[in-house]
C-alpha positions in Angstrom: 0.0 0.0 0.1 1.6 3.6 -1.0 2.1 6.1 2.1 1.1 9.6 2.2 2.5 12.5 0.5 2.8 10.7 -2.9 4.6 11.9 -6.0 4.7 10.1 -9.1 7.1 10.1 -12.0 7.0 8.6 -15.6 10.9 7.6 -16.6 11.7 7.1 -20.2 15.3 5.2 -20.6 16.7 5.3 -24.3 19.6 2.9 -25.5 20.4 3.5 -28.8 16.9 2.6 -30.3 15.7 0.6 -27.7 13.5 2.1 -24.8 12.0 1.4 -21.3 9.1 3.3 -19.4 9.3 3.0 -15.7 6.6 4.3 -13.2 8.2 5.7 -9.7 5.9 6.2 -7.0 7.7 7.9 -3.8 5.9 8.3 -0.6 6.2 9.3 3.3 7.5 6.3 5.5 6.8 8.5 8.6 4.8 11.7 10.1 7.3 14.2 9.8 8.1 13.1 5.8 11.7 12.7 6.2 11.9 9.0 5.3 10.3 7.9 1.9 10.1 4.9 -0.3 10.8 4.5 -4.0 8.8 2.0 -6.0 9.7 1.2 -9.5 7.4 -0.2 -12.0 8.6 -1.5 -15.7 5.6 -0.9 -17.8 7.2 -2.0 -21.0 10.6 -2.4 -22.4 12.1 -3.3 -25.7 15.6 -2.6 -23.8 17.2 -6.5 -24.0 17.9 -7.7 -20.7 19.9 -10.7 -22.0 22.5 -11.8 -19.6 20.9 -10.8 -16.5 19.9 -13.0 -13.9 19.8 -13.1 -10.1 21.9 -15.5 -8.4 20.6 -17.5 -5.5 23.2 -16.9 -3.2 22.4 -12.9 -2.6 20.3 -10.6 -2.7 19.7 -9.2 -5.8 20.9 -5.5 -6.7 18.6 -2.6 -7.8 19.8 -3.4 -11.8 18.6 -7.0 -11.3 15.5 -6.3 -9.9 14.0 -3.6 -12.4 15.6 -5.7 -15.2 14.8 -9.3 -14.3 11.8 -8.7 -12.1 10.2 -5.4 -13.8 10.0 -4.2 -10.0 12.4 -2.5 -7.7 12.1 -0.1 -4.3 15.0 2.0 -2.7 14.7 4.5 -0.2 15.3 8.3 -1.3 17.5 10.8 -0.1 16.0 12.3 3.2 13.1 14.5 2.3 13.5 13.9 -1.4 16.0 16.6 -1.5 17.4 16.5 -5.4 15.0 13.9 -5.8 15.1 13.8 -10.2 19.0 13.9 -9.6 18.6 10.6 -7.5 16.1 9.3 -10.1 18.6 9.8 -13.0 21.3 8.1 -11.0 19.0 5.0 -10.0 18.0 4.7 -13.8 21.9 4.5 -14.8 22.6 2.5 -12.0 20.0 0.0 -14.0 20.7 0.9 -17.5 24.1 2.2 -17.7 26.0 5.6 -18.1 25.0 5.9 -21.9 21.5 5.5 -21.5 19.4 9.0 -22.4 17.0 9.4 -19.5 13.7 11.4 -19.2 12.1 12.3 -16.1 8.4 13.6 -15.9 6.4 14.2 -12.8 2.9 13.1 -13.4 -0.3 14.9 -11.3 0.7 17.6 -8.6 
């Protein structure tokens, strides 16, 4: 269940001619809006995930979660400070530094 103080972003990732579209929901985890959760959901992708898997002997990385499972989560910087920069870094972590990232805030 998504908590209070919800912000939604649409993330578009382009690698050469391939594209992935991801929705990110960030919401408060506490009553003073200091800590926020970020939940990522892949809506669709033409980007090849060949070669990615999740080993059984350790926890999946953020990259493996989003590329293999199409879902990932993390905790944002405190107070969601510089949120769009952080979202860009998360997408670069998942898809590489050569990916072109476009971020669009949806709603509010």
